[in-house]
ZALOFI-651580 format. One record per atom (N, C-alpha, C): residue number from 0; atom name; x, y, z. Coordinates in steps of 0.05 Angstrom, whole numbers. Layout:
BEGIN
{nr:NUM atom:CA c1:X c2:Y c3:Z}
...
This chain:
BEGIN
{nr:0 atom:N c1:-428 c2:385 c3:-330}
{nr:0 atom:CA c1:-408 c2:376 c3:-320}
{nr:0 atom:C c1:-430 c2:345 c3:-308}
{nr:1 atom:N c1:-449 c2:351 c3:-298}
{nr:1 atom:CA c1:-454 c2:327 c3:-280}
{nr:1 atom:C c1:-464 c2:300 c3:-313}
{nr:2 atom:N c1:-468 c2:315 c3:-326}
{nr:2 atom:CA c1:-484 c2:291 c3:-354}
{nr:2 atom:C c1:-454 c2:276 c3:-360}
{nr:3 atom:N c1:-436 c2:286 c3:-358}
{nr:3 atom:CA c1:-407 c2:284 c3:-372}
{nr:3 atom:C c1:-390 c2:263 c3:-359}
{nr:4 atom:N c1:-398 c2:264 c3:-325}
{nr:4 atom:CA c1:-395 c2:254 c3:-299}
{nr:4 atom:C c1:-410 c2:226 c3:-305}
{nr:5 atom:N c1:-432 c2:228 c3:-305}
{nr:5 atom:CA c1:-452 c2:197 c3:-302}
{nr:5 atom:C c1:-445 c2:184 c3:-325}
{nr:6 atom:N c1:-442 c2:192 c3:-354}
{nr:6 atom:CA c1:-429 c2:179 c3:-374}
{nr:6 atom:C c1:-408 c2:167 c3:-374}
{nr:7 atom:N c1:-393 c2:178 c3:-353}
{nr:7 atom:CA c1:-355 c2:158 c3:-355}
{nr:7 atom:C c1:-361 c2:149 c3:-325}
{nr:8 atom:N c1:-369 c2:151 c3:-307}
{nr:8 atom:CA c1:-379 c2:139 c3:-280}
{nr:8 atom:C c1:-355 c2:155 c3:-272}
{nr:9 atom:N c1:-358 c2:174 c3:-267}
{nr:9 atom:CA c1:-334 c2:190 c3:-246}
{nr:9 atom:C c1:-356 c2:214 c3:-228}
{nr:10 atom:N c1:-338 c2:222 c3:-212}
{nr:10 atom:CA c1:-350 c2:249 c3:-197}
{nr:10 atom:C c1:-354 c2:271 c3:-213}
{nr:11 atom:N c1:-364 c2:284 c3:-216}
{nr:11 atom:CA c1:-366 c2:314 c3:-222}
{nr:11 atom:C c1:-343 c2:331 c3:-217}
{nr:12 atom:N c1:-332 c2:335 c3:-197}
{nr:12 atom:CA c1:-309 c2:345 c3:-190}
{nr:12 atom:C c1:-283 c2:333 c3:-201}
{nr:13 atom:N c1:-287 c2:318 c3:-205}
{nr:13 atom:CA c1:-262 c2:304 c3:-226}
{nr:13 atom:C c1:-258 c2:319 c3:-256}
{nr:14 atom:N c1:-286 c2:316 c3:-261}
{nr:14 atom:CA c1:-293 c2:328 c3:-291}
{nr:14 atom:C c1:-286 c2:356 c3:-285}
{nr:15 atom:N c1:-286 c2:371 c3:-267}
{nr:15 atom:CA c1:-283 c2:395 c3:-270}
{nr:15 atom:C c1:-258 c2:401 c3:-264}
{nr:16 atom:N c1:-244 c2:384 c3:-247}
{nr:16 atom:CA c1:-213 c2:392 c3:-243}
{nr:16 atom:C c1:-200 c2:383 c3:-273}
{nr:17 atom:N c1:-203 c2:362 c3:-289}
{nr:17 atom:CA c1:-193 c2:355 c3:-308}
{nr:17 atom:C c1:-201 c2:384 c3:-336}
{nr:18 atom:N c1:-225 c2:393 c3:-336}
{nr:18 atom:CA c1:-230 c2:414 c3:-345}
{nr:18 atom:C c1:-211 c2:443 c3:-342}
{nr:19 atom:N c1:-205 c2:441 c3:-324}
{nr:19 atom:CA c1:-187 c2:462 c3:-310}
{nr:19 atom:C c1:-168 c2:466 c3:-322}
{nr:20 atom:N c1:-147 c2:436 c3:-319}
{nr:20 atom:CA c1:-119 c2:432 c3:-326}
{nr:20 atom:C c1:-122 c2:442 c3:-345}
{nr:21 atom:N c1:-135 c2:433 c3:-369}
{nr:21 atom:CA c1:-138 c2:424 c3:-390}
{nr:21 atom:C c1:-139 c2:459 c3:-417}
{nr:22 atom:N c1:-161 c2:468 c3:-394}
{nr:22 atom:CA c1:-168 c2:489 c3:-409}
{nr:22 atom:C c1:-141 c2:518 c3:-419}
{nr:23 atom:N c1:-136 c2:517 c3:-439}
{nr:23 atom:CA c1:-113 c2:545 c3:-443}
{nr:23 atom:C c1:-129 c2:564 c3:-456}
{nr:24 atom:N c1:-115 c2:582 c3:-455}
{nr:24 atom:CA c1:-126 c2:618 c3:-468}
{nr:24 atom:C c1:-111 c2:611 c3:-496}
{nr:25 atom:N c1:-129 c2:611 c3:-526}
{nr:25 atom:CA c1:-125 c2:614 c3:-555}
{nr:25 atom:C c1:-121 c2:640 c3:-563}
{nr:26 atom:N c1:-104 c2:644 c3:-577}
{nr:26 atom:CA c1:-107 c2:670 c3:-591}
{nr:26 atom:C c1:-115 c2:663 c3:-625}
{nr:27 atom:N c1:-141 c2:683 c3:-631}
{nr:27 atom:CA c1:-147 c2:672 c3:-655}
{nr:27 atom:C c1:-124 c2:700 c3:-672}
{nr:28 atom:N c1:-133 c2:707 c3:-699}
{nr:28 atom:CA c1:-127 c2:732 c3:-714}
{nr:28 atom:C c1:-142 c2:754 c3:-700}
{nr:29 atom:N c1:-126 c2:770 c3:-702}
{nr:29 atom:CA c1:-141 c2:800 c3:-692}
{nr:29 atom:C c1:-138 c2:796 c3:-667}
{nr:30 atom:N c1:-121 c2:777 c3:-657}
{nr:30 atom:CA c1:-108 c2:790 c3:-628}
{nr:30 atom:C c1:-142 c2:781 c3:-609}
{nr:31 atom:N c1:-163 c2:761 c3:-622}
{nr:31 atom:CA c1:-183 c2:755 c3:-606}
{nr:31 atom:C c1:-177 c2:729 c3:-590}
{nr:32 atom:N c1:-181 c2:730 c3:-561}
{nr:32 atom:CA c1:-169 c2:703 c3:-545}
{nr:32 atom:C c1:-197 c2:686 c3:-540}
{nr:33 atom:N c1:-197 c2:664 c3:-537}
{nr:33 atom:CA c1:-222 c2:638 c3:-536}
{nr:33 atom:C c1:-211 c2:623 c3:-508}
{nr:34 atom:N c1:-226 c2:612 c3:-500}
{nr:34 atom:CA c1:-215 c2:587 c3:-486}
{nr:34 atom:C c1:-221 c2:556 c3:-496}
{nr:35 atom:N c1:-200 c2:549 c3:-495}
{nr:35 atom:CA c1:-204 c2:518 c3:-508}
{nr:35 atom:C c1:-202 c2:492 c3:-500}
{nr:36 atom:N c1:-202 c2:469 c3:-487}
{nr:36 atom:CA c1:-192 c2:448 c3:-474}
{nr:36 atom:C c1:-177 c2:427 c3:-499}
{nr:37 atom:N c1:-157 c2:417 c3:-481}
{nr:37 atom:CA c1:-139 c2:403 c3:-490}
{nr:37 atom:C c1:-130 c2:383 c3:-472}
{nr:38 atom:N c1:-137 c2:359 c3:-476}
{nr:38 atom:CA c1:-130 c2:341 c3:-463}
{nr:38 atom:C c1:-96 c2:335 c3:-458}
{nr:39 atom:N c1:-89 c2:342 c3:-475}
{nr:39 atom:CA c1:-56 c2:336 c3:-477}
{nr:39 atom:C c1:-40 c2:358 c3:-461}
{nr:40 atom:N c1:-58 c2:375 c3:-449}
{nr:40 atom:CA c1:-51 c2:403 c3:-432}
{nr:40 atom:C c1:-58 c2:388 c3:-410}
{nr:41 atom:N c1:-77 c2:379 c3:-405}
{nr:41 atom:CA c1:-87 c2:369 c3:-377}
{nr:41 atom:C c1:-68 c2:348 c3:-373}
{nr:42 atom:N c1:-59 c2:332 c3:-385}
{nr:42 atom:CA c1:-40 c2:312 c3:-376}
{nr:42 atom:C c1:-8 c2:327 c3:-373}
{nr:43 atom:N c1:-7 c2:338 c3:-383}
{nr:43 atom:CA c1:20 c2:350 c3:-376}
{nr:43 atom:C c1:23 c2:363 c3:-353}
{nr:44 atom:N c1:1 c2:376 c3:-346}
{nr:44 atom:CA c1:-2 c2:395 c3:-316}
{nr:44 atom:C c1:2 c2:375 c3:-303}
{nr:45 atom:N c1:-24 c2:357 c3:-301}
{nr:45 atom:CA c1:-25 c2:337 c3:-284}
{nr:45 atom:C c1:3 c2:321 c3:-277}
{nr:46 atom:N c1:21 c2:318 c3:-295}
{nr:46 atom:CA c1:42 c2:303 c3:-299}
{nr:46 atom:C c1:66 c2:317 c3:-278}
{nr:47 atom:N c1:69 c2:346 c3:-289}
{nr:47 atom:CA c1:81 c2:364 c3:-276}
{nr:47 atom:C c1:82 c2:362 c3:-247}
{nr:48 atom:N c1:52 c2:374 c3:-244}
{nr:48 atom:CA c1:40 c2:372 c3:-203}
{nr:48 atom:C c1:47 c2:346 c3:-195}
{nr:49 atom:N c1:42 c2:322 c3:-204}
{nr:49 atom:CA c1:53 c2:299 c3:-191}
{nr:49 atom:C c1:81 c2:302 c3:-187}
{nr:50 atom:N c1:99 c2:313 c3:-207}
{nr:50 atom:CA c1:124 c2:311 c3:-190}
{nr:50 atom:C c1:139 c2:329 c3:-162}
{nr:51 atom:N c1:121 c2:345 c3:-165}
{nr:51 atom:CA c1:118 c2:366 c3:-144}
{nr:51 atom:C c1:110 c2:352 c3:-118}
{nr:52 atom:N c1:95 c2:335 c3:-121}
{nr:52 atom:CA c1:81 c2:323 c3:-86}
{nr:52 atom:C c1:107 c2:307 c3:-73}
{nr:53 atom:N c1:94 c2:304 c3:-48}
{nr:53 atom:CA c1:107 c2:282 c3:-42}
{nr:53 atom:C c1:133 c2:290 c3:-19}
{nr:54 atom:N c1:145 c2:277 c3:-3}
{nr:54 atom:CA c1:166 c2:279 c3:9}
{nr:54 atom:C c1:194 c2:278 c3:-19}
{nr:55 atom:N c1:211 c2:296 c3:-5}
{nr:55 atom:CA c1:239 c2:306 c3:-17}
{nr:55 atom:C c1:249 c2:267 c3:-13}
{nr:56 atom:N c1:270 c2:260 c3:-23}
{nr:56 atom:CA c1:288 c2:233 c3:-30}
{nr:56 atom:C c1:301 c2:248 c3:3}
{nr:57 atom:N c1:319 c2:227 c3:15}
{nr:57 atom:CA c1:334 c2:236 c3:45}
{nr:57 atom:C c1:366 c2:224 c3:26}
{nr:58 atom:N c1:364 c2:207 c3:10}
{nr:58 atom:CA c1:379 c2:195 c3:2}
{nr:58 atom:C c1:403 c2:216 c3:-5}
{nr:59 atom:N c1:400 c2:231 c3:-18}
{nr:59 atom:CA c1:431 c2:258 c3:-18}
{nr:59 atom:C c1:444 c2:273 c3:6}
{nr:60 atom:N c1:416 c2:272 c3:25}
{nr:60 atom:CA c1:419 c2:282 c3:43}
{nr:60 atom:C c1:440 c2:267 c3:67}
{nr:61 atom:N c1:442 c2:240 c3:68}
{nr:61 atom:CA c1:459 c2:216 c3:78}
{nr:61 atom:C c1:478 c2:201 c3:52}
{nr:62 atom:N c1:479 c2:212 c3:42}
{nr:62 atom:CA c1:502 c2:203 c3:25}
{nr:62 atom:C c1:528 c2:186 c3:35}
{nr:63 atom:N c1:544 c2:203 c3:43}
{nr:63 atom:CA c1:569 c2:201 c3:67}
{nr:63 atom:C c1:565 c2:180 c3:79}
{nr:64 atom:N c1:536 c2:174 c3:98}
{nr:64 atom:CA c1:536 c2:156 c3:118}
{nr:64 atom:C c1:526 c2:131 c3:101}
{nr:65 atom:N c1:518 c2:131 c3:81}
{nr:65 atom:CA c1:522 c2:98 c3:59}
{nr:65 atom:C c1:544 c2:102 c3:49}
{nr:66 atom:N c1:550 c2:112 c3:39}
{nr:66 atom:CA c1:590 c2:105 c3:26}
{nr:66 atom:C c1:604 c2:95 c3:56}
{nr:67 atom:N c1:606 c2:101 c3:71}
{nr:67 atom:CA c1:609 c2:98 c3:101}
{nr:67 atom:C c1:606 c2:69 c3:105}
{nr:68 atom:N c1:582 c2:62 c3:107}
{nr:68 atom:CA c1:569 c2:39 c3:112}
{nr:68 atom:C c1:571 c2:17 c3:84}
{nr:69 atom:N c1:574 c2:24 c3:65}
{nr:69 atom:CA c1:585 c2:9 c3:44}
{nr:69 atom:C c1:613 c2:-1 c3:38}
{nr:70 atom:N c1:634 c2:15 c3:56}
{nr:70 atom:CA c1:660 c2:13 c3:63}
{nr:70 atom:C c1:663 c2:-14 c3:84}
């Protein structure tokens, strides 16, 4: 991982996290499993995690007030 990180100019923990996100278990014939990395999987997991971060919007909680203020 350190060598990959050096070549990309990133920290080794960034590479480690990306590999963890994008690695999935695959099944070969005869039910033999193996681990494989897919960049698309890593990106999808990243985007899903980003959606759940941050504070929830307050607008739905104050919609009555907003409607009142507009009138």
